[in-house]
C-alpha positions as CSV (number, residue, x, y, z in Angstrom):
1,M,-192.8,174.1,67.1
2,W,-191.7,170.9,65.9
3,L,-191.9,169.4,69.2
4,V,-195.7,170.2,69.8
5,L,-196.3,168.9,66.0
6,A,-194.3,165.4,66.8
7,F,-196.5,165.0,70.1
8,L,-199.9,165.8,67.8
9,S,-198.5,163.2,65.5
10,A,-197.8,160.9,68.3
11,A,-201.7,161.1,69.2
12,L,-203.0,160.6,65.8
13,L,-200.4,157.5,65.5
14,G,-202.3,155.9,68.1
15,C,-205.7,156.3,66.9
16,Y,-204.6,154.9,63.6
17,D,-203.2,151.8,65.3
18,T,-206.5,151.7,67.1
19,F,-208.7,151.8,64.0
20,K,-206.4,149.5,62.2
21,K,-207.3,147.0,64.9
22,I,-211.1,147.4,64.3
23,A,-210.5,147.3,60.7
24,L,-208.5,144.0,60.7
25,K,-210.7,142.0,63.4
26,D,-212.1,138.9,61.1
27,N,-211.2,140.6,58.0
28,A,-208.8,140.3,55.1
29,V,-205.7,141.8,55.5
30,I,-204.5,142.7,51.9
31,P,-207.9,144.5,50.6
32,V,-207.6,146.3,54.0
33,L,-204.2,147.4,53.3
34,F,-204.9,148.4,49.4
35,L,-207.9,150.7,50.8
36,N,-205.5,152.3,52.9
37,T,-203.2,153.1,50.6
38,L,-206.1,154.2,48.0
39,F,-207.5,156.5,50.5
40,C,-204.3,158.1,51.5
41,S,-203.6,158.5,47.7
42,L,-207.0,160.2,47.1
43,I,-206.2,162.6,50.1
44,F,-203.0,164.0,48.3
45,L,-203.7,163.7,45.1
46,P,-205.5,166.7,44.9
47,F,-202.2,168.5,46.2
48,I,-200.3,166.9,43.4
49,I,-202.7,168.0,40.5
50,I,-203.1,171.9,41.9
51,N,-199.0,171.9,42.6
52,S,-198.6,170.6,38.9
53,Q,-201.2,173.2,37.5
54,S,-200.8,176.4,39.3
55,D,-199.1,178.1,42.2
56,A,-202.2,178.3,44.0
57,L,-200.7,176.6,46.9
58,Q,-196.9,178.2,46.7
59,G,-196.0,179.4,50.0
60,S,-198.7,177.2,52.2
61,V,-197.8,174.0,53.9
62,F,-199.4,172.2,51.3
63,S,-196.8,173.6,48.6
64,M,-195.3,170.8,46.8
65,A,-191.7,170.9,44.7
66,H,-191.6,169.1,41.6
67,G,-189.0,166.3,40.4
68,G,-188.0,164.1,38.0
69,W,-186.7,160.3,38.1
70,H,-183.9,161.2,40.0
71,E,-186.2,162.2,43.2
72,H,-188.8,159.8,42.6
73,R,-186.5,156.9,42.9
74,Y,-185.6,157.5,46.4
75,I,-189.4,157.9,47.3
76,L,-190.3,154.6,45.6
77,L,-187.4,153.0,47.4
78,K,-189.1,154.4,50.2
79,S,-192.4,153.1,49.4
80,V,-191.4,149.4,49.2
81,I,-189.6,150.1,52.8
82,V,-192.8,151.4,54.2
83,L,-195.4,148.8,52.6
84,S,-193.0,146.0,53.6
85,S,-193.2,147.1,57.1
86,W,-196.9,147.6,56.9
87,L,-197.9,144.1,55.3
88,F,-196.1,142.3,58.3
89,G,-197.3,144.8,60.8
90,Y,-201.3,144.4,59.6
91,F,-200.7,140.7,59.7
92,G,-199.3,140.7,63.0
93,L,-201.7,142.9,64.3
94,K,-204.5,140.9,63.4
95,H,-203.5,137.9,65.1
96,L,-202.4,139.6,68.4
97,P,-203.3,142.0,71.1
98,L,-202.9,145.6,70.9
99,T,-201.4,145.8,73.9
100,I,-198.7,143.2,72.7
101,V,-198.2,145.0,69.5
102,G,-198.1,148.3,70.6
103,P,-195.2,148.2,73.3
104,I,-193.0,146.1,70.5
105,N,-193.6,148.9,67.8
106,A,-192.4,151.7,70.9
107,T,-189.2,150.1,70.8
108,R,-188.4,151.5,67.1
109,P,-186.3,154.4,68.6
110,V,-183.8,151.9,69.9
111,M,-183.7,150.2,66.6
112,V,-182.9,153.4,64.8
113,L,-180.3,154.1,67.6
114,V,-178.8,150.9,67.3
115,G,-179.0,151.1,63.3
116,A,-177.2,154.6,63.6
117,L,-174.6,152.8,65.5
118,L,-173.9,150.2,63.1
119,V,-174.7,151.8,59.8
120,F,-173.3,155.5,60.5
121,G,-170.9,154.4,62.9
122,E,-171.9,156.6,65.8
123,R,-171.4,156.0,69.6
124,L,-173.7,155.8,72.4
125,N,-173.2,157.3,75.7
126,L,-174.4,156.0,78.9
127,W,-177.9,157.1,78.9
128,Q,-178.4,155.9,75.8
129,W,-176.7,152.4,76.8
130,A,-179.2,152.6,79.7
131,G,-181.9,153.2,77.5
132,V,-181.3,150.2,75.2
133,I,-180.7,147.9,77.7
134,I,-184.1,148.8,79.8
135,A,-185.8,148.2,76.3
136,V,-184.4,144.7,75.9
137,I,-185.5,143.9,79.4
138,S,-189.2,145.4,78.6
139,F,-189.1,143.1,75.7
140,F,-188.3,139.9,77.7
141,L,-191.1,140.9,80.5
142,L,-193.5,141.2,77.8
143,S,-192.6,137.8,76.4
144,K,-193.5,136.5,79.8
145,A,-196.8,138.8,79.7
146,G,-197.8,137.3,76.2
147,K,-197.2,133.5,77.4
148,K,-200.2,134.1,79.8
149,E,-202.2,134.7,76.7
150,G,-200.6,131.6,74.9
151,I,-198.5,133.7,73.1
152,D,-194.8,132.3,72.6
153,F,-192.6,134.9,71.3
154,K,-190.1,132.3,70.2
155,H,-192.4,130.3,68.4
156,D,-195.2,132.7,67.0
157,R,-194.6,133.8,63.6
158,W,-197.1,136.8,64.1
159,I,-194.6,138.1,66.9
160,Y,-191.9,137.8,64.4
161,F,-194.0,139.6,62.0
162,V,-194.3,142.6,64.2
163,V,-190.8,142.5,65.0
164,L,-189.8,143.0,61.6
165,A,-192.2,145.5,60.6
166,A,-190.7,147.4,63.9
167,L,-187.5,147.0,61.9
168,L,-188.1,148.0,58.6
169,G,-190.0,150.7,60.3
170,A,-186.8,151.9,61.9
171,V,-185.2,151.6,58.7
172,S,-187.5,154.0,57.1
173,G,-187.0,156.5,60.0
174,L,-183.3,156.2,59.2
175,Y,-183.9,156.8,55.4
176,D,-186.4,159.4,56.1
177,K,-183.6,161.2,57.8
178,Y,-181.4,161.2,55.0
179,L,-184.4,161.8,52.3
180,M,-184.8,165.1,54.2
181,A,-181.4,166.5,55.4
182,A,-180.0,169.0,52.7
183,P,-177.5,167.9,50.2
184,E,-174.8,169.8,52.2
185,N,-175.6,167.6,55.3
186,G,-175.2,164.6,53.3
187,G,-178.9,164.2,52.5
188,V,-180.8,164.2,49.5
189,G,-183.0,167.5,50.6
190,L,-186.4,166.3,48.8
191,D,-189.6,168.2,49.5
192,R,-191.6,166.7,52.6
193,V,-195.3,166.9,50.6
194,M,-193.7,165.5,47.8
195,V,-192.6,162.4,49.7
196,Q,-195.7,161.8,51.5
197,S,-197.6,162.3,48.4
198,W,-195.9,160.3,45.7
199,Y,-195.0,157.4,48.4
200,N,-198.5,156.9,48.8
201,I,-199.6,156.8,45.5
202,Y,-196.5,154.2,44.3
203,Q,-197.8,152.0,47.5
204,C,-201.4,152.3,46.1
205,V,-200.0,150.8,42.8
206,M,-197.9,148.0,44.3
207,M,-200.7,146.8,46.7
208,G,-203.2,147.0,43.7
209,A,-201.2,144.4,41.8
210,M,-200.9,142.6,44.9
211,L,-204.6,142.4,45.2
212,L,-205.3,141.5,41.9
213,L,-202.6,138.7,41.4
214,L,-202.3,137.2,44.9
215,W,-205.3,137.8,47.0
216,W,-208.2,138.2,44.1
217,P,-207.7,134.4,42.7
218,K,-207.7,132.9,46.1
219,R,-210.6,135.1,47.8
220,H,-212.9,132.5,48.3
221,H,-210.4,130.4,50.2
222,T,-209.4,132.9,52.7
223,T,-210.5,135.2,55.3
224,P,-213.3,137.1,53.4
225,F,-213.3,141.0,53.2
226,R,-215.9,142.9,54.6
227,W,-216.4,146.4,54.7
228,N,-215.9,148.5,57.6
229,W,-216.0,152.2,57.9
230,S,-213.3,152.0,60.6
231,I,-210.6,151.6,57.1
232,I,-211.3,155.4,56.4
233,F,-210.4,156.5,59.5
234,I,-207.3,154.2,59.0
235,S,-206.2,156.6,55.9
236,V,-207.8,159.9,57.7
237,F,-205.3,159.6,60.9
238,L,-202.4,157.8,59.2
239,S,-202.3,161.0,56.5
240,A,-202.7,163.6,59.6
241,A,-200.1,161.9,61.7
242,D,-197.5,161.6,58.9
243,F,-198.2,165.2,57.4
244,L,-197.5,166.6,61.0
245,Y,-194.3,164.1,61.2
246,F,-192.9,165.4,58.0
247,Y,-193.7,169.1,58.8
248,S,-191.9,168.8,61.9
249,L,-188.7,167.1,60.5
250,S,-188.8,170.2,58.0
251,L,-188.5,172.7,60.8
252,P,-185.3,174.3,61.7
253,G,-183.7,172.7,64.7
254,A,-185.9,169.5,64.3
255,M,-184.4,166.1,65.3
256,I,-185.2,163.1,63.9
257,S,-184.1,161.0,67.0
258,I,-186.3,163.3,69.2
259,V,-189.3,163.2,66.7
260,S,-189.2,159.5,66.3
261,M,-189.1,158.7,70.0
262,I,-192.1,160.9,70.8
263,R,-193.9,159.6,67.9
264,R,-193.5,155.9,69.7
265,G,-195.6,157.8,72.4
266,S,-198.4,156.5,70.6
267,V,-198.5,153.4,72.3
268,V,-200.0,155.2,75.1
269,V,-203.1,156.1,73.3
270,S,-203.4,152.3,71.6
271,F,-202.7,150.7,75.0
272,M,-205.4,152.6,76.5
273,F,-207.7,151.5,73.5
274,G,-206.8,148.0,73.9
275,A,-207.8,147.9,77.6
276,M,-210.8,149.9,77.4
277,V,-212.3,149.2,74.0
278,F,-211.0,145.6,73.2
279,H,-210.6,144.6,77.0
280,E,-207.4,143.0,76.5
281,K,-206.0,140.8,79.3
282,N,-202.9,140.8,81.7
283,L,-202.8,144.7,81.8
284,R,-201.2,145.1,85.1
285,A,-198.1,143.1,83.8
286,K,-198.2,144.8,80.3
287,A,-198.4,148.3,82.0
288,L,-195.3,147.6,83.6
289,D,-193.8,146.7,80.5
290,L,-195.1,149.5,78.9
291,A,-193.7,152.1,81.8
292,L,-190.2,150.6,81.1
293,V,-190.6,151.1,77.4
294,L,-191.4,154.6,78.2
295,L,-188.3,155.3,80.5
296,S,-186.1,153.7,77.9
297,M,-187.3,156.4,75.6
298,L,-187.1,159.4,78.3
299,L,-183.2,158.0,78.7
300,L,-182.5,157.8,75.2
301,Y,-184.0,161.6,74.9
302,I,-181.7,162.8,77.9
303,G,-178.9,160.9,76.4
304,S,-179.7,162.8,72.7
305,K,-179.8,166.3,74.3
C-alpha cells in the first residue's frame, strides 16, 4: 500500500512542479511563494481546529495528535529547512527550463544516500555506488545540454540555486526520517498530520514577514506580481502529494529511501509537460540525461532491497 501511495504522490508532485512553472512565468517569486504557503495553511487549518475541539476525526486519516513546544520546535526547524529549499528552488525554476530543473531535482535520492553515508556512517553497496556514479554522469551530460541553451552550469547562479534547493530538500528528507521514526528507533515519533499541518502554518508566518519586510517596500522596482489561478493549483497538488507522502511513511514496512526515490519519479511528469506545454529545446539530449537519472534511481532501489 505504501508503494502505491508513493507513486501517486510522485504523479501529483510532477503536476505541482508544472503549475509552479506556469505561476512563476514573468511573476514575482516571493508573493507567489507566500500565497502557496497561505493556501496550504488554509487547507490544513480545519484539521487543526476540528482535532483540537472534538474527536470527530478520531481514527480517520485526518486524525491529529496534540503537542507542546517539545514537538513544535522540531516542526519549526523543518519549516525553516523546507522554506529555504523552496526559496532557492522557486527562483531557480523561474529562470531555467523545467527540463533542466527536473533532472537536477531527481538526483535528491543520491544526495540523501550520500548524506546518510556522511551523517549516519552508512556504507554503500556496489549497486548504490553504481547509482551514485551514473547520477554524477547524468549531471555532467545535463550541463552539456544546458550549454546549447546558453546555460553555463559553472557560472549560472540559477543552477546553483536549484542545486542548493535540491541539497536542502535532501536534508529535509533525512530529517523526515528522524521525525517519523519511533523513539525506540532513535526518532522523535511525531504525528504525520500534525507535522504537515503546522509546518505549513509556520512557513506562512515566515513568508508573510518576508513579504512585508523585503518585497513590499521594493515592489515597484522589481518584477511585478500578477494573479494567476495556477497559484491555487500549486497548493492543492503540493498538499495532496505531501499528504500521501507522509501517510505512506507512517505505514508499517515503509522505507524512506524507497519512497524518496519513487517521489523523484515526478520528473517524468514535469519533463512531459516541459516538452508538450512549454515546448522546451534540446529534448533528445535531455531525455538521455533523464533516462540516466532514472537508471541511477533503479540501481539505488536494487541496492536498497
